[in-house]
C-alpha positions in Angstrom: -55.8 -113.2 -37.0 -59.0 -115.3 -36.6 -60.3 -117.5 -39.3 -63.5 -116.7 -41.2 -65.0 -120.1 -40.1 -64.5 -119.2 -36.4 -66.0 -115.8 -36.9 -69.1 -117.3 -38.7 -69.4 -120.0 -36.0 -69.3 -117.5 -33.2 -71.8 -115.2 -34.9 -74.2 -118.1 -35.3 -73.7 -119.2 -31.7 -74.3 -115.6 -30.5 -77.6 -115.5 -32.4 -78.7 -118.8 -31.0 -77.8 -117.9 -27.5 -79.6 -114.6 -27.7 -82.8 -116.3 -29.0 -82.5 -118.9 -26.3 -82.2 -116.2 -23.6 -85.3 -114.4 -25.0 -87.3 -117.6 -25.0 -86.2 -118.5 -21.4 -87.1 -115.0 -20.2 -90.6 -115.4 -21.7 -91.0 -118.7 -19.8 -89.7 -116.9 -16.7 -92.3 -114.2 -17.1 -95.2 -116.5 -18.0 -94.7 -119.3 -15.5 -97.2 -120.9 -14.9 -95.8 -122.3 -11.7 -93.0 -121.5 -9.3 -90.9 -124.6 -10.4 -91.2 -123.5 -14.0 -89.9 -120.1 -13.1 -87.0 -121.5 -11.1 -86.0 -123.8 -14.0 -86.3 -120.9 -16.4 -84.1 -118.6 -14.2 -81.5 -121.4 -14.0 -81.6 -121.7 -17.7 -81.1 -118.0 -18.2 -78.0 -118.1 -15.9 -76.6 -121.1 -17.7 -77.1 -119.3 -21.0 -75.4 -116.2 -19.6 -72.4 -118.3 -18.6 -72.3 -119.7 -22.2 -72.6 -116.2 -23.6 -69.6 -115.1 -21.4 -67.5 -118.0 -22.5 -68.4 -117.5 -26.1 -67.5 -113.8 -25.8 -64.1 -114.9 -24.3 -63.5 -117.0 -27.4 -64.7 -114.3 -29.8 -62.7 -111.5 -28.2 -59.6 -113.5 -27.4 -59.7 -112.2 -23.8 -59.5 -115.0 -21.2 -60.6 -112.8 -18.4 -64.3 -113.4 -19.4 -63.8 -117.0 -18.5 -63.3 -115.9 -14.9 -66.5 -114.0 -15.2 -68.2 -117.2 -16.5 -66.9 -119.3 -13.6 -68.0 -116.7 -11.0 -71.4 -116.4 -12.6 -71.8 -120.2 -12.6 -71.0 -120.5 -8.9 -73.4 -117.7 -8.0 -76.1 -119.2 -10.2 -75.7 -122.6 -8.5 -76.2 -121.1 -5.1 -79.2 -119.1 -6.3 -80.8 -122.3 -7.8 -80.3 -124.1 -4.5 -81.8 -121.2 -2.6 -84.8 -121.0 -4.8 -85.3 -124.8 -4.6 -85.2 -124.7 -0.8 -87.7 -121.8 -0.9 -90.1 -123.7 -3.2 -89.8 -126.8 -1.0 -90.6 -124.9 2.2 -93.5 -123.2 0.4 -94.9 -126.6 -0.8 -94.4 -128.1 2.7 -96.3 -125.1 4.2 -99.2 -125.5 1.8 -99.4 -129.3 2.4 -99.6 -128.9 6.2 -103.1 -128.4 7.6 -103.5 -125.3 9.9 -103.0 -125.8 13.6 -106.2 -126.1 15.4 -104.8 -126.0 19.0 -106.5 -122.8 19.8 -110.0 -123.9 18.9 -112.6 -124.6 21.6 -114.8 -127.7 21.3 
């Protein structure tokens, strides 16, 4: 049997997490730049991990903690991949075009 304080606390935490996810998705959609979108996507995955952990607490089922751990590992790899993509894109934009084929 769960206590009413724990039930109230998890309900409030669920509401706050859902509102944070909505705001992060708005930032993901609006941008304005690629790094803003990468950070927003990372925030959404962190909030999804928190949501899964909170659901494990609320339901009393520890299997959701395994889901949270797996999602955190995948989110970390995705963040690293997006950061490398953004770095390569920035490097490509900063490099002047190759003029080796031009005639003088």
